[in-house]
C-alpha positions in Angstrom: 41.1 15.2 -9.3 44.1 15.2 -11.8 41.9 14.4 -14.8 39.5 17.2 -14.0 36.8 14.9 -14.6 33.8 14.0 -12.1 34.4 10.4 -11.3 32.5 10.3 -7.7 29.6 12.6 -6.7 29.7 13.3 -3.0 26.7 12.6 -1.0 26.1 15.3 1.6 23.9 13.3 4.2 24.7 15.0 7.5 26.1 18.4 8.8 29.9 18.2 8.8 33.0 20.4 8.2 33.2 20.3 4.5 36.8 19.1 3.2 38.6 22.0 1.6 38.9 20.2 -1.8 35.2 19.4 -1.9 33.8 22.8 -1.2 33.4 23.9 -4.8 32.3 20.5 -5.9 28.9 19.4 -6.9 27.1 17.2 -4.4 23.9 15.6 -3.9 22.2 17.1 -0.7 20.4 14.3 1.5 20.4 16.3 4.7 16.8 17.6 4.7 14.8 15.1 2.5 16.0 11.7 1.1 13.6 11.8 -1.9 14.8 15.3 -3.0 18.4 14.2 -2.7 18.0 11.0 -4.7 15.8 13.0 -7.5 18.9 15.4 -7.7 21.4 12.6 -7.8 19.4 10.7 -10.6 19.1 13.9 -12.6 22.8 14.5 -12.5 23.6 11.0 -13.8 20.7 11.1 -16.3 18.9 8.3 -14.4 15.3 7.9 -15.6 12.6 9.2 -13.2 11.1 5.6 -13.0 13.9 4.7 -10.8 13.1 7.4 -8.2 9.7 5.9 -7.5 9.3 4.1 -4.2 6.6 2.4 -2.3 6.3 5.5 0.0 5.9 8.1 -2.7 4.1 6.6 -5.7 1.3 8.9 -5.3 3.4 11.7 -6.8 3.9 9.8 -9.9 0.3 9.1 -11.0 0.1 11.6 -13.7 3.3 10.3 -15.2 2.7 7.9 -17.9 6.0 6.5 -18.1 6.0 5.3 -14.5 4.2 2.2 -13.7 2.8 3.6 -10.4 -0.2 1.2 -10.3 2.2 -1.6 -9.3 3.0 0.2 -6.1 -0.7 1.1 -5.5 -1.6 -2.7 -5.8 1.4 -3.5 -3.3 0.2 -1.1 -0.9 -3.2 -2.5 -0.9 -2.0 -6.0 -0.5 -0.2 -4.7 2.6 -3.4 -3.0 3.8 -5.5 -6.3 3.4 -2.8 -8.2 5.2 -2.6 -5.8 8.2 -6.5 -5.3 8.6 -7.2 -9.2 8.1 -4.6 -9.8 10.8 -6.2 -7.4 12.9 -9.7 -8.8 12.3 -8.3 -12.3 13.0 -7.1 -10.9 16.3 -10.3 -9.5 17.2 -12.6 -12.2 16.0 -14.3 -10.2 13.1 -14.8 -11.1 9.6 -13.1 -9.5 6.5 -14.4 -9.3 2.8 -12.4 -7.8 0.0 -14.1 -5.9 -2.7 -13.9 -7.4 -6.3 -13.8 -6.1 -9.8 -17.0 -4.0 -9.1 -15.5 -2.2 -6.3 -11.7 -2.7 -6.4 -9.4 -1.7 -3.7 -11.9 -1.8 -0.9 -12.3 -4.0 2.3 -15.2 -4.5 4.8 -14.6 -5.7 8.4 -17.7 -6.8 10.3 -19.1 -8.6 13.2 -22.3 -9.5 15.2 -22.8 -9.8 19.0 -25.6 -11.2 20.6 -27.3 -8.9 23.5 -30.2 -10.6 25.1 -32.4 -11.4 22.4 -31.0 -9.3 19.6 -27.8 -9.0 17.5 -25.8 -5.9 17.3 -24.0 -5.5 14.1 -20.9 -3.5 13.3 -19.3 -2.7 10.0 -16.6 -0.5 8.7 -15.4 -0.4 5.0 -12.3 1.2 3.7 -11.5 2.0 0.2 -8.6 3.5 -1.7 -10.3 6.0 -3.9 -8.9 6.8 -7.4 -9.4 10.4 -7.5 -7.0 11.4 -4.7 -5.6 7.9 -3.9 -6.7 8.4 -0.2 -8.1 6.0 2.2 -11.9 6.6 2.8 -14.3 5.1 5.1 -17.9 3.9 5.1 -20.2 2.6 8.0 -22.9 1.3 5.9 -24.5 -1.9 7.2 -23.1 -4.0 4.6 -20.8 -6.9 4.8 -20.0 -7.3 0.9 -17.9 -4.2 0.0 -19.0 -4.8 -3.6 -22.6 -3.5 -2.6 -21.3 -0.2 -1.3 -21.4 2.8 -3.6 -18.3 4.9 -4.0 -20.1 8.1 -2.5 -20.8 6.2 0.7 -17.0 6.3 1.5 -17.3 9.8 3.0 -15.1 9.8 5.9 -11.4 10.5 5.4 -8.7 8.3 7.2 -5.4 9.0 5.4 -3.2 8.1 2.8 -1.0 5.1 4.4 -1.3 1.5 5.8 -0.5 2.8 9.1 -3.2 5.3 9.4 -6.0 2.8 8.3 -4.6 0.0 10.7 -4.7 2.5 13.8 -8.1 3.5 12.9 -9.7 0.2 12.6 -7.8 -1.0 15.6 -9.5 1.7 17.7 -12.7 1.2 15.9 -12.8 -2.7 16.8 -11.3 -2.1 20.2 -13.9 0.4 21.3 -16.7 -2.0 19.9 -15.2 -5.1 21.7 -14.9 -3.2 24.9 -18.5 -2.0 24.8 -20.3 -5.3 23.7 -17.7 -8.1 24.3 -15.8 -10.2 21.8 -17.8 -11.6 18.9 -18.6 -15.4 19.5 -19.4 -16.3 16.0 -16.9 -17.8 13.8 -15.6 -15.1 11.3 -15.3 -15.5 7.7 -12.6 -14.2 5.4 -13.1 -13.6 1.6 -9.7 -12.3 0.5 -9.3 -13.8 -3.1 -9.3 -11.5 -6.0 -9.8 -12.1 -9.6 -6.8 -11.9 -12.0 -6.0 -8.9 -14.1 -4.9 -9.2 -17.8 -2.4 -12.2 -18.3 -1.7 -12.7 -14.5 -2.7 -16.2 -14.7 -0.7 -17.0 -17.9 2.4 -15.4 -16.0 1.7 -17.3 -12.8 1.6 -20.6 -14.7 5.2 -19.6 -16.4 6.5 -18.7 -12.9 5.3 -22.2 -11.6 7.0 -23.9 -14.5 10.3 -22.1 -13.9 10.1 -23.1 -10.1 10.0 -26.7 -10.8 12.5 -26.7 -13.6 16.2 -27.3 -13.5 16.8 -24.8 -16.3 16.7 -21.2 -15.0 17.6 -19.4 -18.3 15.0 -17.4 -20.6 15.4 -19.1 -23.9 12.6 -21.7 -23.6 9.9 -19.6 -22.3 
């Protein structure tokens, strides 16, 4: 305060009686929205916008070429696959994740024998690139690579939780009506590498089993 220089920027995170000596000071307002407050804080100190991106708001950065938002998209889909495969395992359903021909897609399916015939049930979910929303298809197809993008015509939401709840209700309704599937389920969750991922993975493996942890030798 004596030097008249900004050394500390106050963070206004809840309603309170503002101290007299801070009334005319600049502060970052976090009371209503965290993201807005963080962006305000970042802009004051000249922090690049890339530091403001999070796993929850990456969709807002899809038109920004300076931000690696695709990394967050991939992480979110990994979370989706993990949640849905765990759900399928609990309900004795099978799961198949799409490959390069239909990226960011997954199909959950099962068969139940009723008298002399089998009843098949499928639900496929895809993270569409146009609006980065999760859409569903109900085609009788276990392999998501054989499903057209236009077949995903039912909107689910923009989060892993929305998809998980939707699939849970879908599976629970089917199992309640026809019983738990008795056939042993299958899980196809591997994906092909992108770019130099294999090379980077090999380098990481070498580092893991090496006493030297610097970066001069790699």
